[in-house]
C-alpha positions in Angstrom: 85.9 3.3 136.0 87.6 5.9 138.1 88.8 5.3 141.7 87.9 8.0 144.2 89.2 8.9 147.7 85.8 8.2 149.1 84.6 4.6 148.3 81.0 5.6 148.6 80.8 8.1 145.8 82.8 10.3 143.4 83.9 13.9 144.3 81.3 16.6 144.3 80.8 18.8 141.3 80.9 21.7 143.8 84.7 21.2 144.2 85.2 23.9 141.6 88.9 23.6 141.3 88.7 19.9 140.7 85.8 20.4 138.2 87.8 23.0 136.3 90.8 20.8 136.0 88.8 17.8 134.9 87.0 19.8 132.2 90.3 20.9 130.9 91.4 17.3 130.5 88.5 16.6 128.1 88.8 20.0 126.3 85.5 21.4 127.6 85.4 25.2 128.1 85.0 26.3 131.7 82.0 28.4 130.7 80.1 25.1 130.5 81.1 24.3 134.1 79.9 27.8 135.2 76.5 27.3 133.4 76.1 23.9 135.0 76.8 25.1 138.6 74.4 28.0 138.1 71.7 25.6 136.9 72.3 23.3 139.9 72.2 26.2 142.3 68.8 27.1 140.9 67.5 23.5 140.9 68.0 22.0 144.4 65.6 19.2 143.4 68.3 17.8 141.1 70.0 14.9 143.0 71.3 12.8 140.2 72.7 13.5 136.7 69.6 12.0 135.2 67.6 14.8 136.8 69.4 17.5 134.9 67.5 19.2 132.1 70.5 19.7 129.8 68.4 21.7 127.3 67.7 24.2 130.1 71.3 25.2 130.6 72.2 28.6 129.1 75.0 27.1 127.0 74.7 24.2 124.5 76.3 21.3 126.3 79.1 19.3 124.6 77.8 15.8 123.8 80.5 14.1 126.0 79.8 16.2 129.1 76.8 14.5 130.7 78.4 11.0 130.6 81.7 12.3 131.7 80.1 14.1 134.7 78.2 10.9 135.6 81.4 8.9 135.8 83.6 11.6 137.4 81.4 13.6 139.9 78.5 13.4 142.2 75.8 16.1 141.9 75.6 16.9 145.6 78.2 16.9 148.3 75.9 15.4 151.0 72.8 13.3 151.0 69.9 12.8 153.4 70.6 9.3 155.0 67.3 9.3 156.9 64.4 11.5 157.9 62.0 10.9 160.8 59.0 13.1 161.4 57.4 13.3 164.8 53.9 11.8 165.3 52.4 15.3 165.7 54.2 16.7 162.7 55.9 19.5 164.6 59.5 18.3 164.3 61.7 16.5 161.8 65.0 14.8 162.5 67.3 14.5 159.6 70.5 12.5 159.4 72.9 13.8 156.7 75.7 11.7 155.3 78.8 13.7 154.6 81.3 12.9 151.8 83.6 10.9 154.1 80.6 8.7 155.2 80.2 10.3 158.6 76.6 11.1 159.5 75.4 14.3 161.2 71.9 14.6 162.9 
């Protein structure tokens, strides 16, 4: 298992330079990375690698890519730590956890 700078989760797939370098280490063409990022940009509901519809990507995905990404990258760079809706439903307070573990309201 890889060790990451952040103990909470691996680096974001949106770190394009890092993604490109890592894909080169496993001999995967960068066009697959571009297709993946385009797919993720159009599918904000995807929050885990299991949510990705690999068949929907514009390029045929190398067999090793999904498991590699699951081990090496997180899908999103932030996550919603908590959400609180007001009783009357007019406002929502969201706490977002950043990559470094800090939370922003």
